[in-house]
N, C-alpha and C positions, 0 to 999 in steps of 0.2 A: 173528713171522710173515715169510716169507721171499719179496722179490721173484722173483715167477714170471712176469714180463711180462703182467700180468693187472691192467688198470686199473679192471674193474667195480667198481661200488657204493663209490667214492670219496667217503668222506664226510670231516666236517671234526670227529669225536670224539676223546677221547684212550683210546688203548686202552693197559691194562695200565700206567698211570700212578698216581702216588703224588699222591692229589688235592692236598695239602698243598705241594708243588711250586710249584703255580700260584693260590696263594691270595693275594689282595690284603686288603689292609687292610678291617676291618669298617666298613660305613657306617653311622651315624646313620639312625634312621626318616625324618627330616626330608631330610637329603641324598639319599635313597633316593627319596623322593616328588619332590623337585626335579628330579633326574635322570630319573626316570619321566615326568614331565609335559612337559621338553624333551625326550626323546626321542620322545615321541609326536607334539609338536607339528614334530621334526625329521623324521619318518617321513612324516607328512601332507604337509609341504612337500615331499619326494623325490618323492611318488607323483605331485605334481601336475607338480612339473618334468619329470618323465620322461615325462609324457603329454602336454609341451609347452605347461604351463601355467603355467609358472615365471618368475623374472624373467630377461629378456633380457639375456644374458651380454657385457661389454664386448669380450673378446678370443675371437679364433677359437681354434680345438682348437690345442694347441701341438705342435710337430715338434722334438723333441730334436735338440740338436748334438753332443752328446756318444755316443759308440759305445765302451763300454768295453771289447768286444772290442780296441780300438785298443790299451789299455791294456798289453795282457796276449798279446801276439803268440805264438801256439802254437809251442812247439819239439818239435822231432821226439823221437817215443816213445823212453825208455830203458826199460832192464830192471827198475827198483825197483820192487820192490810196496809198496803202501801201503794200511794199516788207517785207517779213518776212525772216531773215536770222537764221540759227541755230536754227530752231523753235521748238525742242523737244516735249513736250508734249501739246505746246499751251498756257503758259502762256501769254506771252505779245501779241500772236495773240487773245486771248480772251479778255485781256482788252482793245484793241484797236477796236475789233469788237464791246464790248458793248459803247465804247465812240462814236460810227457810223462812223467807218474809213471804207473804200471800200477796202477789201483784193482783193489782186491783184498776189500774188504768195507767194508759201513759199517753202523752201529749207532746208531738214533735211536727213543726212545721214543715221541714222539710222530706218530701214523698220517700225519698232513696233511703233515708236513716231510718223513717218508720218500717218500710217495710224489710229492712234488715232484722229488726227485732221481730216482726211478724214472721217472717220466714224459719226464724230460729223459735220462736215461742208462740204457735199458731192458734194456742190456745188463750192467750193475752189480748187484753181489750186494749187497740193501739189505734190513737185517733192522729191525721194528718190534716195537711193545707190547712184550709178554713177550720176545720173541725178540732184542728190540733194547735191552731191559734190561741195562746193565752190570754193575748190583751183584751182586756175588757170583758173577758169570761164571766159570767153569771154563775157562781162556783156555790149556791146555795142549796142546790141538790145533794151536795154531799157533807153539808154540815153535820158534825160528828159522827161520821159515818167512816173516817178514815183514822187509825191510828200514826201513821208515818207519811210525811210528804219529804220528799228529797228531789233536787234537782242542782243543775250547774248553769245558772244565767250566764247568757253570753258574756264571755271573759274580754272580750276587745275592748271596752271602754276603760278597763285598767291594766291592761297589760303592758310591759315595757317594749314589748313589741310593735306597738300601737301608738296612738296619739297621746292615750290617758286622758283622755277629755270627761271620764266620770261621768257624772249625772246628766253632763251636758250630750253626751253621746246617743243618738237615735237609737242605738242599739241596747243601751240600759234596759236591762227588764228585771233587774232586782225588785223593782216598787210592784211588778205584777206578781212576782214571786211571793212578797209579803202578803199582797191584796188577798191572794189564796189563802195563805195560811190564818188571817185573819176571819177570812169569813167560813173557811172548814173546821177550823179549830181541833189540828190534829193533837194527838198527845206528845209528840214530840216532832221534829224537822232535822233536816239536814242538805245544808248548802255548800256547795264547793266552788271555789276560783281561784285565782291565782292569787300567789301571795304578796303581788304590789297593792292587794287590795287593802293591806295594813300600812301602807306607807304612809309617811307622814301626810303627804298630798292628799291623801282620801280620809285622813282622819275623822274630819267633819261629816264626810258624807256616810263612812261606817256607824260612827256613832248617832248621827241625827235622822239618817233615812234607814237604818238596817234595824239597828238594836233599839233604839228607843221606841217604834211603834209596835213592838215584841215584847219590851222588857215587863211590860205590864204583867204581861199574864204567862211570860214564860222566862224561865232560868237560861241563861245563853252562857254558850263557851265557845270560845275561839282557838283553833290551836293548828300548828303545821305540821303537816306529815312528808316523808319523801318515800317515794316509789319504789326506791331502790331497799329501803327498810323492812321491807315484805318482800323481796324476792325477784322484783320487776326490774330487769338489767336497764333501766332509764332513770337519770338525775332527774325527776319530776317532782318538784316541790310544789305543795298545793296547800291551801288553807281549808279548813271545815268550819262552818258554823253550825255548832248543834244548840238545839232549844228545845226544853223539857218542860211540860203544862206544870206550873206551879202547886195548882191544887189537885194533882192526878199522880204526880212522881216524885217519890219521896228519896229513891235514891241518888247516889252522886254518880255522874258519867264518869268513866275513867278512860283516859286518852289511852288507844291501842299502843303496846310495846312493841317495839321491832321484834322482827322473827329473823331477822338475817343481818350480817355483818358486811359492810362494803368498804372497808378500809383498804382494803387491797386493791381496790378498784381506782381510788380516789387519783387525782392527775399526780404525774410526777416528773422528773426529768427527761424520762424515756417516752413519755406521751406526746405527740403532737400538741396537744390542746393542754399543755402543762400550765401551772400557774402556782405561785405561792400559797400555801395554804393557810389558815388562820391557824390560832393556837387552839380556837373551839374544834375546827375542823381535824385536827391533827390528834388530839385528845379526847374528843368526845367518847363520853362512854357508849353511846350508839353504834360508833364507827367502831370501836376498837374491843366489844365484848366478843371475846374467843369461845364464849358458850353457844353465840347465834350459829346459825347455818350461815354458809359464804354464798352471797349474793352471786349468781353467774353475770359474766361480761357480756357484751354482744356478741364477740366472737364465739364463746362456747356455747351460749342459748340457741345461736342458730347453725352450731354444729360446722363451723368454719373452719378451713385448714388454718394453720399458724401461718398469719400473715404479719407477725410482728406488732402487734397491738392488738391490746383488749382492753376495754374502759364502758363505762356505762354511757349509753347514748345521750345525749342531749335531748331536751323536749324536741319531738317529733315536730316541724313545721307544716301545718295544714293550709294556708292561706297565702301562698308565695304571688306575688305579681311578678310576669316573665315568665322565662322559661321554668319549667320545674325540672331541676337537675334530680340527679338520683339524690336520695334522701342520705345524708352522710352519717358515721358514727363519730365524726369529729365536728368540732365546732369553733375553734380560734381562727383568727385570722390568719395564721401562719398555714395552719391546718387547711382552711381554704384556698389558700394558695398553693399548694401541694396538690390538692384535687383538682382545681383549674388548670394544672399544668397536665392533666391527665385527659383533658379534653374531653369530658365526661358528655355525653349525649343530652341533650333536654328532653324530660318525658321520661325520665329514666328508670321509675319504677314499673317494675313488670306486673302485668295482671296474674301471674302465677310461676311457680319456680322454674318451670320448663322453660318458658319465654325468657325468664329471666337470665337462663343459662345459654341458652342461644343468641340473645341479643347483649353481650357482654359490652363494657366499657373499653374504649380504645386501646388499652392497656391491658384487654385480657383478662382482668381481676372480675372479682364479683359484683353484682347487680343485686340491687334490692328487689324482692317480690312483695306483693301486698301482703302475703302471709307471713311475711318475715316483720315488715312493720307490726303487723297487729301482735304477734309474739313480743316483740319489744315492749308494746304497750300493756302486756298482759294479758292479751285476750287469746283465749285456746284457739286452736285451729277448728274444732268444731262449730265455733261462731262463724256463721258465713255471713258476708258482707254483700250488698247489692249495691249497684250502681258502677257505673265509669271510673278507672283508677283514680282520677282528681277527688270525685265524689268519696269515694271509700277512704282514702287518706284523710279528707276532712274530717269523716266519720271516726276514725281511729285517733288522728293527733286532737282531737276536740274531746276526747272523752277522758273520762275517771278510769285510770288503771283499774280493772274489775280486783285485784286483790288488794289493793288499797281499800276499795269503796267495801267488800268484805269485811276487813278488819274493823272499819270504822261502822259496819251494820253488825257485826258480830258483838263490837262493845255497846251498842245502842241495845242491843236484844238483851245484855245482861243488867242495862239498867232498868228495863221494862217489865221483866218477868218476875 
């Protein structure tokens, strides 16, 4: 279905999806019962809290200090047309938009994610459900009509958080991304994925299934970026694969240089999730360049009171099986134990800051809201998400941080103009 600037009957169902893409591991009956009882108690506590009968919170409603718009100042519009595949919640789309590229079409199979883009950019052409499914799509109608194709094919086949089945995983859609490039023949393309794609395990896949089919017509560059290097308060490392048409582009693509220093936010003995730093981490010019702006930690970015801890957030998890605990800014096993001792209710990320303030954790401390998670990922508050909380967290967690996408788009612009 195409966006016709009509947002009526916006739901949070999957339309035209292959259900196995979204299936988590099977739970035992005992696990199901534990989660069920915990969720029932959580729901009861939430109802009481929202009715003003909950625990009195320690902190006032937070007022974020980070505006991600400042990390990606809008460039003047250019003539380059962009096709977006696997658009999700719009991280790449928003980054390229701020860099001045002209949006042509977006394809996203999940309706909620597509509606997120539609309600923020009603003038854009967005396809979802069966129309947004890129599998076996005939792209001949777009041949030589597009300047740039960008997308982040599902990362689950390669992510260390999954089974890493690579090309054997039914969710591997890199072949569809490549097929679109070969059919449309854009001047350039940008693909984003988890850095595990460069692991030895996937060396054959990367070389044979991705690079080989494209290398005849495209100069290909693969590089890794950290979101924190561009002011996003999250240690999200991702790889980008950039291709430039050999017979159309003579300039060399210059990998974006960091705009922010995050050395002061690297783990230390004072942080719960501390670990030994490698020599590279300790002395990397990327982290130690004092001429760069300082990246905010999560506490500062979200405008939280001093709780004695501030660091970069780990990657936001978006597909947990079982109870959806409050998204934590801590990630190590010792830190998780600390949080488990606080008996945080399941389903803990709130729809908005007011609800987060009313329904605090049992220790009366801060609970994340959807807006807070979006800021941690680099989305401005003006970018509104559609769907139930768990659907929104999926959109946020699976997105490319827009400021990181913006700097890749900006570097590509300098190459193409």
